[in-house]
N, C-alpha and C positions, 0 to 999 in steps of 0.2 A: 371476407374484409373488407370492400369493395360495399357492401350491401350494409354495414356498420355504419360505415365512413357517412352514405350518406343517411344513416337512420337519426346519425348524431347533428347533419346537417337541416336535416327537413322537422326535427323536430326541436329543433335547437337545444339539445343538450349543454352544447358550448358553443361561443358565436364562432363564427365560421372563420373570422379574419384571426383568432385567435389559436383557432386547431391549427390552418395554415402553419402560422407565424411558427408557434411553436414546433411542428415537423422538418422546416427548414431551417430554425435558431441550432436545435438539436439533435439537427442530423447531416450527413455531407448530401448534397441535391439529386447524386444518382442513387444513395442507398434509395430515396424516399421514390425516384421515377424505379426503380427495381422492384420495389413493395407495391406500387401501383400499376404496376404489370404482374403482380403475383410470381417475381423471379427471383425471390429473398431466400437466406436461408433462417430453420426455427432464431438464431440467435440474431439474425437480422429482422428477424418478428421481431421479436421480446425488444430489441432496442430501438424499434418502431412504437412498436406500443406504450414502452412503457414512458417517451415525449410528449404524450399529448397530456388529457385529463382524462384519468384513468377511470374516474366514478361515473364519470357520465357515457366513455366507451363501455364499462361493465351495462350502465344499463340498458344500451343500446345491443349490444350483443344478445342479453337476457328476450329482449325486445324483439329480434328478428330470430334467433334458437324460439323463441316462442309459437312465432306467426310462421317459421317453416315444420314442427313439429307440436301440432296439436293433438291434444288425447282425443282418439278415435273412442266413438261409441263403448265400443270391447273394452276401454279403457289401457288397450297396447298403443306402446306411442307407432306414429304412420307420417309418412314425407308428405307433406302437402305437394300435390302435383303442380308444374306452371308455374 
């Protein structure tokens, strides 16, 4: 999740001010902090994800996924190391 958030911010898919404003306006601060610490439940993850610019985060998630799982020459999916 951190990689997706960083991708959104780094590639300016959504303004950082808007991302953090939405996160803290639409969620209790404790939930946001648990999410950033990766200590949230699936329900809390969904609540956090639904509170931000969904199309921007989906594009970022796809970009992060492609960078971690490039197609190998054999056509199989293999995770990138490192």
